[in-house]
C-alpha positions in Angstrom: -0.2 0.0 -0.1 1.3 3.8 -0.7 1.1 6.8 1.3 -2.1 7.7 -1.3 -4.0 4.8 0.4 -3.0 6.0 4.1 -4.0 9.5 3.3 -7.5 8.6 2.0 -8.0 5.8 4.7 -7.4 8.5 7.3 -10.0 10.8 6.0 -12.3 8.0 5.3 -12.3 7.1 8.8 -13.0 10.3 10.0 -15.6 11.2 13.0 -15.8 7.6 13.4 -14.8 5.7 16.5 -11.3 5.7 17.7 -11.0 2.0 17.6 -11.2 2.3 13.7 -7.9 3.3 13.8 -7.0 -0.4 14.0 -7.7 -0.5 10.3 -4.5 1.6 9.8 -2.4 -1.0 10.8 0.2 -2.1 8.4 3.3 -0.6 5.7 3.0 2.2 3.5 5.4 3.1 1.0 6.1 6.6 0.9 8.3 8.3 -2.0 12.0 8.1 0.1 10.9 5.8 3.0 8.4 3.0 4.3 6.0 3.4 7.2 5.1 0.8 9.5 2.4 1.3 11.7 3.4 -1.4 14.1 0.9 -1.2 17.2 -2.4 1.3 17.6 -3.1 2.6 20.8 -6.5 1.8 22.6 -7.6 5.2 23.3 -6.4 9.1 22.9 -5.4 8.7 26.7 -3.1 5.4 26.5 0.2 5.1 25.5 0.9 6.4 21.9 0.6 4.3 18.9 4.1 2.7 17.9 5.6 3.3 14.0 8.6 2.3 12.7 10.4 4.1 9.4 13.1 2.5 7.5 14.6 4.7 5.0 17.2 2.9 2.7 21.3 4.0 2.5 20.4 4.1 -1.4 18.2 7.3 -0.3 19.6 8.5 3.1 23.0 8.3 1.7 25.5 8.6 4.8 28.5 7.4 3.9 29.7 3.7 5.3 32.9 5.3 7.3 30.5 7.1 9.6 29.4 3.5 10.7 32.0 1.2 9.8 32.7 -0.3 13.2 30.3 -0.5 16.7 31.5 2.7 18.5 30.8 4.9 15.4 27.2 3.0 14.6 26.5 3.7 17.8 27.5 7.4 17.8 25.3 8.1 14.7 22.4 5.9 15.1 22.5 8.3 18.9 22.9 11.8 16.7 20.0 10.8 14.7 17.5 10.2 17.5 18.5 13.7 18.7 17.8 15.3 15.5 14.4 13.3 15.2 13.6 14.4 18.7 14.2 18.2 18.0 12.3 18.1 14.5 9.6 16.4 16.4 9.4 19.2 18.9 9.1 21.6 15.9 6.5 20.2 13.6 4.0 18.0 15.8 1.5 20.3 18.1 -1.5 18.8 19.9 -4.3 18.2 18.0 -7.6 17.1 20.3 -7.9 15.1 23.5 -5.2 13.4 25.3 -2.0 12.8 23.4 -3.8 13.4 20.4 -1.1 14.9 17.7 1.8 14.0 19.6 4.8 13.1 17.4 8.0 11.8 20.1 10.8 9.8 20.2 12.5 8.8 23.1 14.5 11.8 25.1 18.4 11.2 25.7 20.5 12.7 27.7 24.3 13.7 27.6 25.4 10.1 26.9 25.6 7.9 23.7 24.4 5.1 24.3 23.1 2.1 22.7 19.3 2.6 22.1 16.6 0.5 20.2 14.8 3.8 18.9 17.5 3.9 15.9 19.1 0.9 14.1 21.6 1.4 11.0 20.9 -1.9 9.3 22.5 -3.8 6.6 20.5 -2.1 3.7 18.2 0.8 6.0 18.1 3.0 8.6 15.1 2.1 11.1 13.7 4.5 13.2 11.1 3.8 15.9 9.0 6.2 17.5 5.0 7.1 18.9 2.2 9.0 17.5 -0.5 10.0 19.5 -3.2 9.5 16.9 -5.7 12.9 17.2 -9.1 12.5 18.4 -12.0 14.5 19.9 -12.9 12.3 22.9 -12.8 8.7 21.4 -14.1 10.1 17.9 -11.1 10.0 15.2 -10.1 13.4 13.6 -8.9 11.8 10.5 -8.1 14.7 8.3 -5.8 15.6 11.4 -4.3 12.3 11.1 -3.7 12.4 7.5 -1.9 15.7 7.8 0.5 13.9 10.2 1.4 10.5 8.9 1.0 12.0 5.5 2.9 15.6 5.6 4.4 15.5 9.2 6.3 12.9 9.6 7.9 13.3 5.3 8.9 16.8 6.8 10.5 14.8 9.7 12.2 12.6 7.4 13.8 15.2 5.4 15.1 17.0 7.9 16.9 14.3 10.0 17.4 11.3 8.0 18.9 12.7 4.7 22.9 13.0 5.0 22.5 16.2 2.5 20.3 18.0 5.0 22.3 17.6 8.3 25.3 19.3 9.7 28.0 16.8 8.2 30.8 18.8 10.1 28.6 17.6 13.3 27.9 14.4 12.4 31.6 13.6 11.7 32.7 14.9 15.3 30.1 12.9 17.1 31.5 9.8 15.8 35.2 10.5 16.1 34.5 11.5 19.6 32.9 8.5 20.4 35.8 6.4 18.5 38.5 7.8 20.4 36.8 7.7 24.1 36.4 3.7 23.1 39.9 3.7 21.8 40.8 5.2 25.6 38.8 3.0 27.2 40.3 -0.4 25.3 44.0 1.3 26.4 43.3 1.6 30.2 44.3 -1.7 31.5 47.2 -1.8 28.9 48.8 1.4 31.0 47.8 0.0 34.4 45.2 2.7 34.4 41.7 2.8 35.5 40.4 6.2 35.0 41.6 9.0 32.7 40.5 12.8 33.0 41.6 15.0 29.4 43.0 18.4 30.2 40.1 21.1 29.5 37.3 18.8 30.4 34.9 21.0 32.1 33.6 18.6 34.9 30.8 20.6 37.0 27.3 20.3 35.6 24.7 23.2 35.7 22.7 21.7 38.7 22.2 18.8 40.5 19.3 18.1 38.1 20.7 19.4 34.8 23.5 17.4 33.4 24.6 20.0 30.9 28.1 21.5 31.4 28.3 24.9 33.8 28.6 27.3 31.4 30.2 30.1 33.7 32.8 30.1 36.2 33.6 26.2 35.5 37.4 25.4 35.6 39.2 23.7 33.1 40.5 20.9 34.4 44.4 20.2 34.6 46.3 17.2 35.2 49.4 17.8 37.8 52.4 16.9 35.9 53.4 13.8 37.5 50.3 12.0 36.9 49.7 13.1 33.4 49.5 10.6 30.6 49.2 11.0 26.6 47.0 8.9 24.4 47.3 9.1 21.0 44.1 8.7 19.4 43.0 7.4 15.8 41.1 11.2 15.1 41.7 13.6 17.6 45.2 12.7 18.0 47.5 13.3 21.0 45.2 13.6 24.1 46.9 14.4 27.5 45.3 14.3 30.8 45.5 12.9 34.4 45.8 8.9 34.4 44.7 7.3 37.8 46.9 4.4 38.4 45.3 0.8 39.5 45.7 0.7 43.3 44.1 2.9 46.0 43.2 6.4 45.3 42.2 8.7 47.4 41.0 12.0 46.8 41.1 14.9 49.3 40.6 18.4 49.8 38.4 21.1 51.2 34.6 21.3 50.9 33.0 22.5 47.8 36.4 22.4 46.4 35.2 19.8 43.2 36.2 16.3 45.3 32.7 14.8 44.6 32.3 16.5 41.1 35.3 14.1 40.3 34.0 11.3 41.4 31.1 11.9 39.8 32.2 12.4 36.6 34.5 9.3 36.9 31.5 7.3 37.8 29.8 8.3 34.7 33.2 7.7 32.8 31.8 4.5 32.0 29.7 6.1 29.0 30.7 7.9 26.3 29.3 11.6 26.1 28.5 14.0 23.1 31.0 16.8 21.6 30.5 19.9 23.8 29.4 18.0 27.0 32.6 18.6 28.7 33.6 15.3 29.8 34.1 13.5 25.9 37.3 12.2 27.1 36.7 11.6 30.6 37.3 7.8 30.6 36.6 4.9 33.4 37.0 1.1 33.5 34.0 -0.2 32.2 33.7 -2.4 35.5 34.0 0.6 37.9 31.3 0.5 40.3 30.1 3.3 42.6 29.4 1.6 46.3 27.2 3.5 49.1 25.3 3.1 52.2 22.0 1.8 51.5 19.6 1.8 54.4 16.5 -0.2 54.2 17.6 -2.2 51.4 16.8 -6.1 51.2 20.0 -8.6 51.0 19.7 -12.1 50.3 22.1 -14.8 50.9 25.4 -12.7 50.5 28.3 -13.5 52.5 29.5 -10.2 54.0 31.5 -12.2 56.4 35.0 -10.1 55.1 33.6 -7.0 56.9 30.8 -8.2 59.4 31.0 -10.9 61.6 30.2 -12.2 65.4 26.6 -10.7 65.3 24.2 -10.4 68.4 22.5 -14.2 68.6 24.9 -15.7 66.8 23.4 -14.9 63.7 25.7 -16.4 60.5 27.1 -13.4 58.1 28.3 -15.8 55.7 24.6 -16.2 54.0 23.5 -13.0 55.4 19.7 -12.0 54.5 17.5 -9.2 55.8 14.6 -6.9 54.5 16.1 -3.8 56.3 19.6 -3.3 55.9 21.6 -0.6 57.9 24.2 1.6 56.6 27.2 -0.7 57.1 25.6 -4.1 56.2 24.2 -2.6 53.1 27.8 -1.2 52.1 29.3 -4.6 52.6 27.0 -6.1 50.6 27.2 -3.3 48.1 30.7 -4.4 47.4 30.5 -7.9 48.0 27.8 -8.1 45.1 29.8 -6.0 43.1 32.6 -8.3 43.2 30.3 -11.1 42.6 29.5 -9.9 39.0 33.4 -9.4 38.2 33.8 -5.4 39.2 37.6 -4.6 39.3 37.1 -0.8 40.2 35.0 0.6 43.3 34.3 4.1 43.6 33.3 5.5 47.2 32.4 8.7 48.6 32.7 9.4 52.2 29.4 12.0 51.6 27.3 8.6 51.0 29.5 6.1 52.8 28.5 4.6 56.7 30.8 6.2 58.9 31.1 3.0 61.3 32.1 1.0 57.9 34.5 3.5 56.9 36.9 4.1 60.0 37.2 3.0 63.6 39.6 5.1 65.1 41.7 4.4 68.3 39.9 5.8 70.9 36.7 4.1 69.5 39.0 0.7 69.5 39.9 1.5 73.4 36.6 2.2 74.0 34.6 -0.8 72.2 36.9 -3.8 72.1 37.1 -5.8 69.2 35.6 -8.9 70.7 32.2 -6.7 70.8 32.3 -5.0 67.6 31.4 -7.1 64.6 32.4 -4.6 61.6 35.7 -5.2 60.4 35.7 -1.1 58.9 37.2 -0.7 55.2 40.4 0.8 56.1 41.5 -2.7 56.9 40.5 -4.4 54.2 41.4 -2.1 51.4 44.9 -3.4 51.1 43.6 -6.8 51.2 41.0 -6.5 48.5 43.8 -5.0 46.1 46.0 -7.6 46.8 44.0 -10.9 46.8 41.4 -9.6 44.3 43.1 -7.0 41.6 40.3 -4.3 42.8 41.3 -1.2 42.8 39.6 1.7 44.9 39.2 5.5 44.2 38.2 7.2 47.8 36.6 10.6 48.1 37.8 11.0 51.7 38.2 14.5 53.6 37.5 13.7 57.2 40.0 10.8 58.1 43.9 11.2 57.5 44.3 7.6 58.7 43.7 6.3 55.3 47.3 7.9 54.0 48.6 4.5 55.4 47.0 2.3 52.7 46.7 4.8 49.9 49.1 4.8 47.0 48.5 8.3 45.9 46.3 11.1 47.1 44.9 13.7 44.7 44.2 17.0 46.5 41.7 19.0 44.8 42.1 22.9 45.3 39.2 25.3 43.6 38.7 22.0 41.1 42.2 21.8 40.3 43.9 18.6 41.1 47.6 18.3 42.8 49.2 15.4 43.5 49.7 15.4 47.1 51.0 11.7 47.8 54.9 12.5 49.2 53.1 15.2 51.3 50.3 12.6 52.6 53.2 10.1 53.3 55.3 12.2 55.1 52.3 13.3 57.0 51.5 9.6 58.1 55.4 9.0 59.1 56.0 11.7 61.3 52.3 11.0 63.0 52.2 7.4 63.5 48.7 6.1 63.5 47.8 4.4 67.0 44.9 2.6 65.9 45.3 -1.4 65.6 44.3 -3.1 62.4 41.1 -5.5 62.6 41.1 -6.8 59.0 43.4 -10.2 59.6 45.9 -10.9 56.7 43.3 -11.9 54.0 40.6 -10.3 52.4 38.1 -13.5 52.2 36.4 -15.2 49.8 33.6 -14.2 47.5 30.9 -16.8 47.8 29.1 -17.4 44.4 25.2 -17.7 44.7 22.3 -19.5 42.6 19.2 -17.9 42.0 15.9 -19.6 42.5 13.4 -19.2 39.4 10.5 -19.3 41.3 11.3 -16.6 43.5 11.3 -14.2 40.2 7.4 -13.5 39.6 6.5 -10.7 37.6 3.0 -11.7 37.1 1.6 -10.8 40.2 0.4 -14.1 40.1 -1.6 -14.1 37.4 -0.7 -14.5 33.5 -0.2 -11.0 32.4 3.5 -9.7 33.3 3.3 -6.7 35.2 6.3 -4.4 35.2 6.1 -0.4 35.2 9.2 2.0 35.2 9.1 5.2 37.3 11.9 7.7 36.4 15.7 6.2 36.8 14.9 4.9 39.9 12.1 2.3 40.9 10.8 -0.6 38.9 7.0 -2.0 39.5 8.2 -5.8 39.0 4.8 -7.9 40.0 3.4 -7.3 43.6 6.7 -5.3 44.7 8.8 -2.4 43.9 12.3 -2.4 43.2 14.3 0.5 44.5 17.3 1.6 42.3 17.7 5.1 43.6 21.0 4.1 45.1 22.4 2.9 41.7 24.0 5.9 40.9 25.0 4.8 37.4 21.9 4.1 35.9 20.9 7.6 33.5 17.9 7.1 31.2 14.7 5.1 32.3 15.0 3.0 29.0 17.6 1.2 30.9 15.2 0.1 33.4 13.1 -1.1 30.9 15.7 -3.1 29.4 17.1 -4.2 33.1 13.6 -5.3 33.8 13.0 -7.0 30.4 16.5 -8.7 30.8 15.5 -10.1 34.5 12.3 -11.9 32.7 14.5 -13.3 29.7 17.1 -14.6 32.5 14.6 -16.7 34.2 12.8 -18.0 31.3 16.3 -19.1 29.3 19.0 -19.1 32.4 17.7 -19.6 35.9 17.7 -23.5 36.4 18.6 -23.8 40.3 22.3 -24.7 38.8 24.1 -21.6 37.5 25.1 -19.3 39.6 24.0 -15.8 39.3 27.1 -14.4 37.5 27.0 -17.2 35.3 23.3 -16.3 34.4 24.4 -12.7 33.8 27.3 -13.8 31.4 24.9 -15.5 29.2 22.3 -12.6 29.0 25.0 -9.9 28.4 26.4 -12.3 25.7 22.9 -12.6 24.1 22.4 -8.4 24.0 25.8 -8.1 22.6 25.2 -10.6 20.1 21.8 -10.2 18.8 20.8 -7.0 20.3 18.3 -5.5 23.1 15.4 -6.8 20.8 16.2 -10.3 22.1 14.8 -9.3 25.0 11.1 -8.8 23.7 8.8 -10.5 21.7 8.0 -7.7 19.5 10.0 -4.1 18.6 10.5 -1.5 21.4 11.5 2.1 20.7 12.6 3.0 24.1 15.2 0.4 25.3 18.5 1.4 26.2 22.2 -0.7 26.8 22.8 -1.2 30.5 25.6 -3.3 32.2 25.7 -6.8 33.9 26.5 -4.4 37.4 22.9 -2.9 37.0 21.2 -6.1 36.2 22.7 -7.7 39.2 21.6 -5.0 41.1 18.0 -4.9 40.3 18.2 -8.5 40.6 19.9 -8.4 44.4 17.3 -5.6 45.2 13.6 -8.0 44.8 12.6 -8.7 48.1 11.0 -11.9 46.5 14.1 -13.1 45.9 15.6 -16.6 47.0 19.3 -17.9 46.4 21.2 -21.1 47.2 
């Protein structure tokens, strides 16, 4: 069927009941693209209808060099989503009741991520988006619908999916920036680094709820010479900046001088960023996990004995379970769970850590003897964690110089400028010997794998239909319970939560068998997503799935209050 048929059909159903929109489902040939009406909404207030555009490469004419590898392909797809989003805002407008008249695509932030909204295939470019088919109440506004689908959508395609109408230099810059960032990330381990912050990076954000760069008064980042390293990238060439080596790194400094701002940038350095963000070349080890205290979270069968032992009433901590964790037990569990899934870099900020988990000073040791204190503080396990398991730590610490004794290097932030104060900190430690007694023993302890039981994961509310709902970037309604992910700070888009929810169901249906360990199950899911794409998680095309990491998938599973393990 061609676009003229669609136009006539929409005018024909003008004034009919909303259900008549079901008759337009199908594929329509436009002069430059194909339009697929995949799903029709039930009424004007329901989730919008789902449509797909497919435009052949012979018409879009993007040079193949722009998507010749994975880095470039994802960056180009990201660019197209952004252009489509802006065009929708400019061209579409309300036409009737509820969501009528809106043409939308997934909204994106500062990060470049694989999203199902755009797919560069072998023969074409595919864009998935939503349309609020117009109505007055439940009466179809057919003429307005005809204008939307037959006039507005072709305008959007002309503005956003044809290479000749776009800014070729912007596109080139985006794909090259992403490619260079991935190049540096791949080189971190070879250079025995866990993070890299380029000179002239802009780290401060506009506000706590606005992630665009601070436009005024932001001080460009400049590495101290002793820690400066240079990468020779494929496109930009030489990029210099601060390289944080493997091991234990303290970030110190006065309040409001940029300690947490630096750590936040490192935390999100697991993602690529768009040109102009300021953090394009803030690059972190892909296994870096932010660790914090999380009062009230559920913990199931986690061996937290490396940190916590000898609980009152002789409660075991080798398979610790609670529905209401304290700050210290939650932080211990968060560390062990991250290690269980393979993290080799932990990021900790004292502002969000449990004080009694981080340090127990000499005076407190004198007052409360070790045989009365179940918690072994992090300071007494941090060296063993590095030595026994090869796990590096970046720790923001402004309140305890005791950590000078265990740090391999110390970076001081002064008015958002970093200084290497390692020698000074070591000298202070030597001149002021620590009187506290080490409490951690000679080894870190073992990381005990767990096997999740599939029957404990039920998104159906006990019925046949699956019930999953996403609330922003911090909560998933999963069956009868809410999964609280507010403390998982490296989740940045709601589409990641939707993908993770689908991945949990996929894991249960395909790989949870009461035999495989959680880490092995997640390996298999991530391998499937990597080889087959995010669509493998769904029975039909979704426009709003976004790539996620194994660590956030595990975090969601671990916070299911119904979870059972063995």
